[in-house]
NUNU-517442 format. One record per residue (C-alpha): x, y, z; residue in one letter. Coordinates in steps of 0.1 Angstrom, whole numbers, plus 2048, in hexadecimal, padded with zeros to 3 digits. Layout:
XYZa/...
This chain:
5B57C5669x/5B47E467Dx/5CE7EC696x/5C57FC6B6x/5D981A6BCx/5E28236DFx/5E08476E8x/6008526F6x/5FC864716x/61587D721x/62287E744x/61289B756x/62789D776x/648893784x/63787B79Cx/62686A77Fx/64886776Dx/65785778Cx/63B83E78Fx/63F83476Ax/66583176Ex/66181C78Dx/64880577Cx/65F80175Ex/67C7F9776x/6687DE787x/65D7CF765x/6827CE759x/68D7BF77Ax/6727A4777x/67D79C754x/6A279B75Ex/69A78377Bx/691769762x/6B3769750x/6D0750755x/6E676E760x/6CF77677Dx/6CF751788x/6F5752787x/6F677279Bx/6DF7647B6x/6FA74A7BEx/70F7657CEx/70A7797EDx/70579E7E8x/71B7B67FCx/7057D47F2x/6E87CA807x/6EC7D782Bx/6DF7B883Dx/6F079E827x/708785836x/72278F81Dx/7227B3829x/7277A884Dx/74278F844x/7557A982Fx/7797A883Dx/7887CB83Fx/7A97D684Ex/79B7F9855x/7B280983Bx/7D27FD84Bx/7DF7EF82Ax/7D980F818x/7EA823834x/80880C832x/80B81080Dx/809836810x/82483682Bx/83A820815x/8368397F8x/83F85680Fx/85A844822x/87E84C81Dx/891836804x/8A781A80Fx/8C682F808x/8B984C81Dx/8B283483Ax/8D6825837x/8E5848837x/8D0851856x/8DC831867x/90183A85Fx/8FC85D86Cx/8ED85088Cx/90A838890x/923854889x/9128698A4x/91A84E8BEx/93F8508B6x/9568658CDx/95C8898C1x/9818858B9x/97E8668A3x/981874880x/991855872x/97583F881x/95B855870x/96D85284Fx/97082C854x/94B82A85Bx/94183C83Cx/95A829827x/94C808833x/92981582Bx/93481F807x/948800800x/9347E6812x/9487C5818x/9657CE802x/9807D281Dx/99D7D7806x/98C7F47F4x/984805816x/9A8800822x/9B680E801x/99E82B801x/9A8836824x/9CC82B822x/9C8816841x/9DE7F884Bx/9CB7D8851x/9D07DA877x/9C17FD879x/9A37F3863x/99B7D587Ax/9A07EA899x/98680288Cx/96E7E6883x/9737D68A6x/96C7F98B5x/94B7FB8A1x/9417D88ABx/9477DF8D0x/9368018CFx/9177F78BDx/9127D48CBx/8F17D08DDx/8F87CB902x/
């Protein structure tokens, strides 16, 4: 039996090469269309196509979530915000209230531990509560 040999033809131009590549792409696409994978893929809407329903229904927040994440990364830490709040509160105190400023910072440092705050500042109980009442009256929303 004789086999026919095909003579290989070389591509002579770039346009010819593009035509052959396009033809091969179409043949591969047609073969792939017959597979189970392609039938599975057809069940889903494509977002890549400009006129597809999926592309129109794509929910986007316009980058707001990304902007919020970046702001949170660059935002001051919780401790820095607390210190800024105490500084703001201290700025509202009268000028000659050194013991009230000390009390404010001691309360910030010690939190709800009243005994530790009173011991740290050597304050009697009545003076501690007088300062706390002053803060509550001063900073209460009116």
